[in-house]
C-alpha positions as CSV (number, residue, x, y, z in Angstrom):
1,M,-0.3,-0.4,0.3
2,T,1.2,3.4,-0.8
3,S,2.4,5.5,2.2
4,P,0.8,8.8,2.8
5,V,2.1,11.7,0.6
6,P,4.5,13.3,3.4
7,T,3.8,16.9,4.6
8,T,7.5,17.8,4.4
9,P,8.8,17.7,0.7
10,P,11.0,14.4,-0.1
11,V,14.8,14.7,0.5
12,G,16.6,14.1,-3.1
13,G,15.7,13.6,-6.8
14,P,14.6,10.5,-8.9
15,V,15.7,7.9,-6.1
16,G,18.5,5.0,-7.6
17,F,18.9,7.6,-10.7
18,A,19.8,10.6,-9.3
19,A,20.9,11.2,-6.1
20,R,20.9,14.2,-3.4
21,P,22.9,17.0,-4.8
22,T,26.3,17.6,-2.7
23,P,28.7,20.1,-3.0
24,T,29.7,17.4,-5.8
25,G,27.2,18.1,-7.8
26,R,24.6,15.9,-9.0
27,L,25.2,12.0,-9.9
28,G,24.9,10.8,-13.1
29,Q,22.3,8.0,-14.2
30,G,23.7,4.8,-12.8
31,E,26.7,6.4,-11.5
32,L,25.4,6.2,-7.2
33,R,24.9,2.3,-7.8
34,R,28.5,1.8,-9.6
35,Q,29.6,3.4,-6.4
36,V,27.4,1.4,-3.9
37,A,28.8,-1.4,-6.1
38,A,32.3,-0.5,-5.5
39,H,31.8,0.1,-2.0
40,L,30.4,-3.4,-1.4
41,A,33.3,-4.8,-3.6
42,A,36.0,-3.2,-1.3
43,N,34.9,-4.0,2.3
44,P,33.8,-7.6,2.8
45,G,30.6,-8.6,5.4
46,G,26.9,-7.0,5.3
47,H,26.3,-3.4,5.4
48,T,23.0,-1.2,6.1
49,P,22.0,1.1,3.3
50,G,22.5,3.9,6.0
51,Q,26.3,2.7,6.5
52,V,26.3,2.6,2.8
53,A,24.8,5.8,2.7
54,R,27.5,7.6,5.3
55,A,30.5,5.8,3.9
56,L,29.5,7.6,0.3
57,G,29.7,10.9,1.6
58,N,25.8,11.2,3.1
59,R,24.1,10.3,0.4
60,S,20.1,9.7,0.8
61,S,19.9,6.8,2.3
62,G,16.5,5.7,0.3
63,A,18.7,6.1,-2.8
64,V,20.8,3.8,-1.1
65,A,19.1,1.0,-0.6
66,N,17.4,1.2,-4.1
67,A,20.6,1.5,-5.5
68,L,21.2,-2.0,-3.3
69,E,17.8,-3.5,-4.4
70,T,18.8,-3.0,-8.0
71,L,21.9,-5.1,-7.6
72,V,20.3,-7.7,-5.9
73,A,18.1,-8.2,-8.6
74,S,20.9,-8.1,-11.5
75,G,22.8,-10.6,-9.4
76,H,25.7,-7.8,-8.2
77,A,25.0,-8.1,-4.2
78,V,22.7,-10.6,-1.9
79,Q,20.8,-9.6,0.8
80,V,22.1,-11.4,4.0
81,S,19.9,-10.5,6.6
82,T,16.2,-8.5,6.6
83,K,16.2,-6.5,9.9
84,P,18.4,-5.1,9.8
85,R,18.8,-5.3,6.3
86,R,22.1,-5.7,5.2
87,F,23.8,-6.3,1.8
88,A,26.8,-8.0,0.8
89,A,29.1,-8.5,-2.6
90,T,28.9,-11.4,-4.6
91,S,31.4,-12.5,-7.7
92,T,30.1,-9.9,-10.1
93,T,29.8,-6.6,-7.9
94,K,33.3,-5.7,-9.4
95,D,31.9,-5.8,-12.6
96,A,28.7,-3.8,-11.1
97,A,30.9,-1.2,-9.9
98,R,32.8,-0.7,-13.3
99,G,29.3,-0.6,-15.0
100,A,29.7,-3.7,-16.6
101,S,26.9,-6.4,-17.2
102,P,27.9,-9.8,-15.8
103,P,29.3,-11.8,-18.4
104,R,27.3,-15.0,-19.7
105,P,29.2,-18.1,-19.3
106,H,27.9,-21.1,-21.4
107,V,28.6,-25.0,-20.4
108,A,29.2,-28.1,-21.2
109,T,26.1,-29.7,-22.6
110,T,26.3,-32.9,-20.6
111,A,23.5,-33.0,-18.5
112,T,24.3,-34.5,-15.0
113,T,22.6,-35.3,-11.7
114,S,25.1,-34.6,-9.3
115,S,23.7,-31.6,-7.8
116,G,21.3,-28.6,-7.9
117,E,18.5,-30.2,-9.5
118,D,15.8,-28.2,-7.8
119,P,14.2,-25.6,-9.8
120,S,11.6,-24.7,-7.5
121,A,13.6,-21.6,-6.1
122,S,12.8,-20.4,-9.6
123,G,9.8,-22.2,-11.1
124,G,12.2,-24.3,-14.0
125,S,14.6,-26.7,-15.5
126,P,17.7,-28.4,-13.6
127,T,20.8,-27.7,-12.9
128,T,24.3,-29.1,-13.4
129,S,26.9,-29.3,-11.6
130,T,29.2,-28.7,-15.1
131,A,32.2,-26.7,-14.7
132,P,31.3,-23.5,-16.9
133,T,33.8,-22.1,-20.2
134,T,33.5,-18.5,-20.5
135,T,32.5,-16.8,-23.7
136,T,32.4,-13.0,-24.5
137,P,29.6,-11.4,-23.2
138,T,26.4,-10.3,-25.2
139,S,23.8,-7.9,-24.5
140,S,20.2,-9.9,-24.6
141,A,18.6,-7.5,-26.2
142,T,20.7,-7.7,-29.3
143,A,22.3,-11.3,-29.1
144,S,22.6,-12.9,-32.5
145,P,19.7,-15.8,-32.5
146,Q,21.7,-19.5,-33.5
147,K,19.6,-22.2,-35.3
148,A,19.0,-24.9,-33.1
149,T,20.1,-28.2,-33.6
150,S,19.4,-31.3,-31.4
151,D,21.7,-29.4,-28.5
152,P,20.6,-26.1,-29.2
153,A,23.1,-23.2,-28.0
154,G,24.1,-25.4,-25.2
155,A,23.3,-25.1,-21.8
156,V,22.7,-21.5,-20.2
157,R,24.3,-20.2,-17.1
158,R,21.3,-18.0,-15.0
159,P,22.3,-15.5,-13.0
160,N,22.0,-17.5,-9.7
161,G,24.3,-19.9,-11.1
162,Q,22.2,-23.1,-11.9
163,T,22.5,-23.9,-15.8
164,Y,19.5,-24.0,-18.0
165,H,19.0,-26.6,-20.9
166,P,17.6,-24.5,-24.3
167,R,14.6,-26.4,-26.1
168,V,13.7,-25.8,-29.3
169,L,10.9,-22.7,-30.1
170,A,10.0,-21.8,-34.1
171,D,13.4,-24.1,-35.0
172,L,15.9,-21.7,-33.1
173,A,16.9,-22.4,-29.3
174,D,14.3,-21.0,-27.0
175,V,16.8,-18.2,-25.1
176,D,17.7,-16.7,-28.8
177,A,14.0,-16.9,-29.9
178,L,13.2,-14.6,-27.2
179,R,15.9,-12.4,-27.7
180,R,14.6,-11.8,-30.8
181,L,11.1,-11.0,-29.9
182,R,12.8,-8.6,-27.6
183,K,14.7,-7.1,-30.4
184,A,11.1,-6.5,-32.4
185,Q,9.4,-5.3,-29.6
186,I,7.1,-8.3,-29.5
187,P,5.9,-8.4,-25.9
188,A,5.8,-12.5,-25.0
189,L,3.5,-14.4,-22.5
190,L,4.7,-18.1,-21.3
191,Y,1.8,-19.8,-20.2
192,G,1.9,-23.7,-18.5
193,P,1.4,-25.6,-15.8
194,P,3.8,-24.3,-12.6
195,G,6.9,-26.4,-12.9
196,T,7.8,-26.7,-16.2
197,G,10.5,-24.0,-16.5
198,K,9.1,-20.6,-17.6
199,T,10.8,-19.0,-15.0
200,S,14.1,-20.5,-15.9
201,L,13.8,-19.7,-19.2
202,V,13.5,-15.8,-18.9
203,E,16.4,-15.8,-16.5
204,A,18.2,-17.5,-19.0
205,A,17.5,-15.6,-22.0
206,F,18.0,-11.7,-20.6
207,D,20.6,-11.2,-18.1
208,D,19.3,-7.4,-17.1
209,L,16.1,-8.8,-15.8
210,I,13.9,-7.1,-13.1
211,T,11.3,-9.6,-11.7
212,V,7.9,-8.5,-10.2
213,A,6.3,-11.9,-8.9
214,G,3.1,-11.3,-9.0
215,D,-0.3,-12.5,-6.7
216,G,-3.4,-11.1,-5.4
217,D,-2.1,-8.2,-2.8
218,T,0.5,-6.7,-6.2
219,A,-0.1,-2.9,-5.8
220,V,0.6,0.1,-8.2
221,A,3.1,0.8,-5.9
222,D,4.8,-2.6,-6.3
223,F,5.5,-1.3,-9.9
224,V,5.7,2.0,-9.9
225,G,7.7,2.7,-6.6
226,E,5.7,4.4,-3.6
227,Y,7.3,7.4,-1.0
228,T,9.3,5.8,2.1
229,Q,10.6,6.6,5.2
230,T,14.8,7.3,5.2
231,E,16.4,6.3,8.3
232,A,16.8,10.2,9.0
233,G,13.1,10.7,9.5
234,A,12.5,12.4,5.9
235,Y,10.7,11.1,3.1
236,A,11.8,9.7,-0.6
237,F,10.0,8.6,-3.8
238,V,11.7,5.0,-4.4
239,Y,11.1,3.9,-7.6
240,G,9.8,0.7,-8.3
241,P,10.8,-2.0,-10.9
242,L,8.8,-0.7,-13.7
243,V,10.2,2.4,-13.6
244,T,14.1,1.2,-13.0
245,A,13.2,-1.8,-16.1
246,M,12.2,1.4,-18.3
247,R,15.1,4.2,-17.4
248,E,17.8,1.8,-17.8
249,G,16.3,-0.1,-21.0
250,R,16.2,-3.3,-19.0
251,C,13.5,-6.5,-19.1
252,L,10.7,-6.9,-16.7
253,F,9.2,-10.0,-16.0
254,I,6.0,-10.1,-14.7
255,D,6.1,-13.8,-12.7
256,D,1.9,-15.0,-12.5
257,A,0.9,-12.0,-13.8
258,T,-2.7,-13.1,-14.1
259,L,-2.5,-13.2,-10.3
260,I,-2.7,-9.4,-10.3
261,S,-5.6,-7.4,-10.5
262,P,-6.3,-6.0,-13.8
263,K,-6.4,-2.5,-12.6
264,V,-3.1,-2.9,-11.2
265,L,-1.5,-4.5,-14.7
266,A,-3.2,-1.7,-16.1
267,V,-0.2,0.7,-15.1
268,V,2.1,-1.2,-17.5
269,Y,-0.1,-1.2,-20.6
270,P,1.0,2.6,-21.4
271,A,4.4,1.3,-21.7
272,M,4.3,-2.0,-23.6
273,D,2.5,-0.1,-26.3
274,G,3.3,2.8,-29.2
275,R,3.3,5.4,-26.2
276,R,6.6,3.7,-24.3
277,Q,5.6,6.3,-21.5
278,I,3.6,6.2,-18.1
279,T,2.6,8.8,-15.5
280,V,3.4,8.2,-11.9
281,K,0.8,9.8,-10.5
282,A,1.8,9.1,-7.0
283,H,4.9,11.6,-7.5
284,T,4.2,14.9,-8.8
285,G,2.6,12.9,-12.3
286,E,6.1,13.2,-13.6
287,T,6.0,11.2,-17.0
288,I,8.7,8.6,-17.4
289,R,9.7,7.4,-20.8
290,A,10.9,4.0,-21.6
291,E,14.7,3.9,-23.2
292,D,16.0,1.5,-25.6
293,G,15.7,-2.3,-24.6
294,F,13.0,-1.8,-22.8
295,Y,11.1,-5.4,-22.8
296,V,8.3,-6.8,-20.9
297,I,7.4,-10.5,-20.6
298,A,5.4,-12.5,-18.2
299,G,4.6,-15.8,-17.1
300,H,1.0,-17.4,-16.4
301,N,-0.3,-20.4,-15.0
302,P,-3.7,-21.5,-16.7
303,G,-6.0,-23.7,-14.0
304,V,-4.5,-21.9,-10.7
305,H,-6.8,-20.6,-8.8
306,G,-7.0,-16.7,-8.9
307,A,-5.3,-16.5,-12.6
308,V,-7.2,-14.7,-15.0
309,L,-6.1,-13.7,-18.3
310,T,-8.3,-11.2,-19.3
311,D,-9.0,-9.9,-22.9
312,A,-6.6,-6.8,-22.1
313,L,-3.9,-8.5,-21.1
314,A,-3.8,-10.9,-23.4
315,S,-4.1,-8.4,-26.3
316,R,-0.9,-6.7,-25.0
317,F,1.1,-9.7,-25.7
318,S,1.6,-10.8,-29.3
319,A,3.8,-13.7,-28.9
320,Q,2.0,-16.4,-26.4
321,I,4.2,-19.8,-26.0
322,R,3.4,-22.8,-24.3
323,V,5.6,-24.3,-21.8
324,S,5.4,-27.8,-21.0
325,T,7.5,-30.5,-18.9
326,D,10.8,-31.3,-21.0
327,Y,10.4,-35.3,-20.7
328,D,13.2,-35.8,-22.7
329,L,15.6,-33.8,-20.3
330,A,13.7,-35.3,-17.5
331,R,14.9,-39.1,-18.8
332,T,18.7,-37.5,-19.7
333,L,18.8,-36.6,-15.6
334,K,18.0,-40.4,-15.3
335,I,14.7,-39.7,-13.3
336,D,13.3,-43.3,-12.6
337,H,11.2,-44.0,-16.2
338,R,8.4,-45.1,-13.9
339,A,8.0,-42.1,-12.5
340,I,8.3,-40.1,-16.4
341,K,5.6,-42.7,-17.3
342,V,3.1,-41.8,-14.8
343,A,3.4,-38.2,-15.3
344,R,3.1,-38.6,-19.3
345,N,-0.2,-40.7,-18.4
346,L,-1.5,-38.2,-16.5
347,A,-0.5,-35.4,-18.6
348,A,-2.6,-37.2,-21.4
349,R,-5.9,-37.7,-19.3
350,V,-4.9,-33.5,-18.4
351,E,-5.6,-32.7,-22.0
352,S,-8.2,-34.9,-22.7
353,G,-10.4,-33.2,-20.1
354,V,-10.5,-36.3,-17.4
355,I,-8.4,-34.6,-14.4
356,G,-6.5,-31.1,-14.1
357,W,-3.4,-32.2,-12.5
358,A,-0.3,-33.7,-14.0
359,P,3.4,-34.0,-12.4
360,Q,5.6,-31.5,-13.9
361,L,9.5,-31.6,-14.1
362,R,9.9,-29.9,-10.7
363,E,7.5,-33.1,-9.1
364,L,9.8,-35.2,-11.1
365,I,13.0,-33.8,-9.5
366,A,11.8,-33.7,-6.4
367,Y,10.7,-37.4,-7.0
368,Q,14.2,-38.2,-7.6
369,K,15.7,-37.2,-4.5
370,I,13.2,-38.6,-2.6
371,A,13.9,-42.0,-4.1
372,R,17.7,-41.0,-3.2
373,V,17.3,-40.0,0.6
374,L,14.1,-42.1,1.8
375,G,13.5,-44.6,-1.1
376,V,11.7,-45.4,-4.0
377,E,8.3,-46.6,-2.1
378,A,8.4,-43.3,0.3
379,A,8.8,-41.4,-3.5
380,V,5.9,-42.6,-5.0
381,A,3.8,-42.6,-2.0
382,N,4.7,-38.5,-1.4
383,L,4.0,-38.6,-5.5
384,I,0.6,-39.9,-4.7
385,G,0.0,-37.2,-1.7
386,I,0.7,-34.3,-3.6
387,V,-2.4,-34.8,-6.3
388,P,-5.1,-32.8,-5.7
389,E,-7.7,-34.8,-3.8
390,E,-10.2,-34.7,-6.7
391,D,-7.7,-36.3,-9.0
392,R,-6.1,-38.7,-6.4
393,D,-8.1,-41.8,-7.8
394,E,-7.5,-41.5,-11.4
395,A,-3.3,-40.9,-10.5
396,A,-3.9,-43.8,-7.9
397,A,-5.3,-46.0,-10.6
398,V,-2.5,-45.4,-13.2
399,I,0.5,-45.3,-10.2
400,R,-1.1,-49.0,-9.9
401,S,-1.1,-50.1,-13.4
402,V,3.1,-48.6,-13.9
403,Y,4.1,-49.7,-10.3
404,G,2.0,-53.3,-9.7
405,Q,0.9,-51.7,-6.3
406,T,-1.9,-49.4,-4.9
407,V,0.3,-46.9,-2.9
408,A,-1.3,-44.5,-0.2
409,P,0.2,-40.7,0.6
410,L,3.4,-40.8,2.7
411,S,2.3,-40.4,6.5
412,L,3.9,-41.3,9.6
413,G,3.1,-45.1,11.2
414,R,2.9,-47.3,14.0
415,Q,5.4,-45.6,17.2
416,L,9.2,-46.9,17.1
């Protein structure tokens, strides 16, 4: 919820882009963020926004906080505590201090199951522990697409260190297809069940990503920003991710966009059409214009409670791409072939309208992990336990036909 307009004037100018005037003058766009990154890189450990602000010559702590959040969003910093908020450097913070984008290393394409196969933190494809081979970085907005082959473009390193295995989209590697859409300014909507890799694909395609995680409580302020009280007790307007993406020419990913109220999403529409600008009513009615490179992509989970794809939203996304589970990758990861067979069988029933749920890659990876830790019987029992109750009888019949036994949901037994 947007805070009340303060009775005292806000301190500083547009937060995160031009800091409070000092004897040395107003900073240029992005300069404060580079100074913040340089301070983190030179001073190991956790730092609060106020500490960094004082170290930089009593800059606005609100502006510094916004710069820190932008660095975190791009993988150039990490928040190490919440009360108080403290931030620390990552391995790429020095790149941000120099004003450079992080390099996008490519890795060998042989998938393994040695570590990090859980996509649940970001909604998608599994990872490998294959050592990276660094290549010359290219801009997400202008990278030249490559023709997809049996191994389209190789595995791609995501900002969190995990790897993404590209799939074919319109005879291209999916990451290159999305980059072409961005270059042509064609907004894309990725839709499909949770756990199929939508978020992973977007993170792999664009290294300058800013994400808004949508839900029923997402407000206009979560896009454009709001007044925030600084440690000094004054108020400063802290711009939100939409404004940041527009002014810096970055990619904005609206995850679970269809969970957001249509009235709230409407704030993004003027930035996506020919106007490419918005009016920030909460901050003096100023007009924000999108820089070159600004791009909007969104994710939608059909069938999820509360997810509504309105005509107004659908009409804004000219490219609508279905994302489903990659069963070939599941086999490559050596997931139990019986679990894959169950997932395929249930997916066919979903397509025919018999049931509404089927395991996706996320659930298959979880199955494999549980099987390694607790055994196959426990993994199968957990699989039937996560099936929605209305689909459980159908799923139990499929599991019985594949595994040759009746399975009950994973539960506690007798006392030892």
